[in-house]
N, C-alpha and C positions, 0 to 999 in steps of 0.2 A: 436365461429365464430368471426374472426377478421374483423373489419370494416375498409375499406379503404377509405381514404378521398382524394379528388383531391387537386391539388396545391392551387387552389383558396380558397378552404375550410380551408386548413391548414393555409393559410395567415390570414384569418378572425379569426380563433381560436387563433392564435399567437397574433394578434392585440388586441383581447379581453383580453387575459391573461395579456399582458404587461400593458394595461390600468388599470386593476384591481390592479396589483402590485403597480403601481404609486399612486393609490388612497389610498392604505392600508399602504404603507411604506414611511417613510420620510428619511430613511438612506439607502444608496446604496454604495457598494464597487465595484469599477471597477477593474477587475482582468485580467491579461494576461494569455492566455491558450495555449501558444506555447508548442508543444510536450507533451501535456496531452492527454492520451488515454481515451476511453469511460469507461473502467472499473475503472480507477482511478477517473474519474469525478463522477461516480456512488458512489464510496466510500466517496467522499467529500460531496455529497448530503445527504448520510445517516448520516455522522458525524454532519452535520449542521441542520438536521431535527428537527423541533420544533419551532424555532424562525427565521430561515433563509431559503431563497429559491434561488437557483442558476438558472439563466436563460441565455441560450446561444442562438445565432441566428445571422443572417446576419446583418451587420452594417446598410445597407441601409434600411432594414425593421424596425429596432429599431429606427433609426433617423426619418423615416416617421411617425411611430406611436407616437413618443414623440412630434413631431411638431403638428400633428392633435389633440392629447390629450391636448396640451398646449392651442391651439386655442379654443378648445371646453370648457375647464374648466376656461380659463382665467388665469391660473397659469403659469406665464412666468419663474418661477424658474426652471422648468423641462428642459428648453432650455439649461441650463448650463451643462447638461449631453452630449449633442450632440458633442461638440469638443473633448470629452474624448473617443468617440467610433471610435478609429483608430487601425487598425491591428486586430489580432486575440484575441478579448477580450470578456468577459462575464460580466453579472451584478449579484451581490449578494445582494438581498434585505433582510434586517434584522431589527429586533426590539430589538436585544440584545446589549450588550456592544461591541462597535466596536473593541476595542483592543482584547477582548477575541475571537471574531469571526475571526479576522486576525490570531491569534495564532492557532486557531483550523484548519484553512485552511492550514497553513504552516506545520502541522503535516503530511499531506498526500503528501509526496514527494517520488518518485520512482526512483531508480537508473537506469541509462541508459548507454549503451556502447557508445564509441566515433565512430560515423559513418563518413564516408568519405564525405567531403564537409560541415560538420556541423561547425558553428562558436562556438568556445569554450567559455562558460560563465565564466570559472575560469581557473587558471593556473593548468596544469597537471604535477605532479612531480612523476617520477618513483623512488620508494625507493630502497636502496641498499639491497642486500641479494640474497639468492639462488632462482633461477627462476624455477628450476625443469625441464628445457629444456635441451635436449642433445646437444652436441657440434656442431652438424650439423646446428643448428639454429642461430649460431653466425652471420650470414650474416645480419640478421635484426638489430642487435646491431651495426654492423660496418657501415651500411648505415646511421644510426642516430647518429653516433659518441658517442656511449655509452660505456665507459670503462668496460671491463669484464675480467674474468679469469675462467679457468676450475678448478672446485673443486669437487673431488669425482665423476667425470664423468658427471657433470652437469654444466651449465653456471651460473656464479654468477656475479651480478652487484656490482662493487666496491664502487662507490659513488652515491649519489642521483643526478638525472638528471632532469632538467626542460624540459620535452618533448614538451609540447604545451603551448604557452602563451595565456592569456585571450584575446579574440578578433580575434585570428588567426583561419584560417580554418584547419580542421583536414585532413591530407594527408593520402594516402593509406598505406604508411609504418607505420605511427603512429597508425592508426586504427588496422592494422594487428598485430602489436606488443602488443598493449593493450589487444586485443582479446586473444592472446596466453598466456598472463600473467593472464588473468581472471580479469582484472581491469575494473570496470565500473565507470569512473571518474565523470560522470555528474549525476545530479539529477534534476528532473523536477516536477513541480506542479503549481497550480494557484499562481500567484504573484500579490499582491495588488499594483496597480499603483496610484490610486487616491481614495479619499473618498468624497462622496456627503452627506450632511446633511442639511435638511431644506433650500435648495437653495444655500448653501455655498459649495465650492469645495476646498479641501486642500490636502496636501501631507500626505501619511501614516506615515511619521516620526513624525508628530504631536501627534500621538497616543502613542508614547514612552515617552512623557513629563510627569513627575511626579508633585505632588503638590509642592515639594521643588523647582523644575525648574520654575514653574509658579510664585511662590513667589519671587524667585531671579530675574526673568525678570520684575515682577511688581515693585519690589524695585528699580531696575535700572531705569525703566521708571519714577518713582516718583522723583528720585534724579535728573534726567535730566530736568524734568519739574520745579523742585525747583530752579535749577541753572539758567535756562532760565528766570524764573519769577523774581529772584533776580537781574539778570543782566539788565532786562528791567524795573525794579521797577513796575511790573504789578502784582497786588495781585491775588493769587490763594490759594486754600485750602491747597495745599502742602507747599507753601512758607509762609503762614500766621504766623506760630510759629516763624520762623526765622526773619520775618519782625518785629514782636512785640519785640523779644529779642534785635535786632539791634536798634530799636527805644528807648528801655529802656536804652541801653548803651549810646546812644547819649544824652538823657535827663540827665542821671546821670553825664556825662562828662560836660555838661553845668552847672549843679548845683554845681559841684566841682570847676569850673572855676569862678563862680560868687557867690554872696551872696544868690542867690535864693535856696530854699530848698523845699522838699516835703517828706512825710513820708517814702517812699521807698528808699530815698537817705540818710536818717539820719544815718542808721547803717554804710553805706559806709564811710560817712564823719567822724563818730566817730572812725572807725577803722584806717583811714589814720591819724587822729589827734593823736591817742595814741594806736599803735598796741599792746603795752604791756598788755593792759587790757584783750585782747583776749588770751594772752599767759600765764597769771597768773594762770588760772584755771588748765591748763595742766601741769605747771611746777612742783608742788608738787607731782603729780602722777608720773611724769617721774623720779623725784629724788628718790621717794620711790621705784619705780620699779628697778632703777639702783643700789640702795644700798642693795636690798634684796639678790642678788647673792653673794655680798661681805660678808654679814653677815653669809650667809649659808656656805661660804667657810671657814670663821674663825672658825665656829662651828665645821666643819669637822676636821680642824687642831688640835683643842683642844682634840677632841675625839681620834685622832690617836697618840698623844704624850703619851708615857708610863709614869706612875708615877715613880719618882726617889726614889730608895730604900736608906734608911739611914743606917749608920753603926750599929746603935743600933738594927735594925731589924735583923741583922745577929748574934747577941749575943756577939759581942766583939767590942772594939774600937781600934783605931789606936795606942793608948798608952798602950794597954794591953801587 
């Protein structure tokens, strides 16, 4: 027996369900659901079953429930969801990894034909090749200025043609031609628009950042803080090593210009007074290293030179 509920009862049940989800989950994906059918939405729910729940509903009802729940619990962070509830959107409550959930949602896309009046989400290009249509269908191609030729009794498109540009509305001729060619150029599914996590709202592109990207951005930030601190002579943890190094250089410079000295400056003074002391140790090694190849070359030459044969070895002399 199917139990039928009145509209008022359905609203109460919906309100209760949304409040429970707000209490249980701290991560919410706001997804656009344009051109998504009920069967497709059911498949998405099955794919996310376990750690995620998809909730659809009227924006006015969701906004009202969020406001009342925020006042009741005192958690004002939920109010950040209200500006995001614009258009045909739904909420995906999840306890899993946000990036993995978004990738799972993107798998459930369904191809769709180009319907008249629909705004194209992408460019539609008709590829060259045999269409399989008989010559009587050439009028469609002529209207759309698509170059064709008759090949073996069928119409063949000569070059690729950009039939519809992104953002343009699909006309009746374009829709009819794509239907005849069996081309379903568009695909639809839930599209993640924003991410809510513990009161913070950010773009889904943030989920694509890797640890290397974060380290690079952090290093850039540290370098900027260091440069600013050094320019203002304001000590910070990032600039401290550079400040100590610069201070040491200044003190050494003063010590070199005056008679004043300290242990850390003695070696510098000694080097400037007689640099040859520091080169002596390396000189014999360099000389020995440079002479080794020459000695080896001479050794090779001696080995390659054949021994001279004397006349006595041949059993006679020049005077015989």
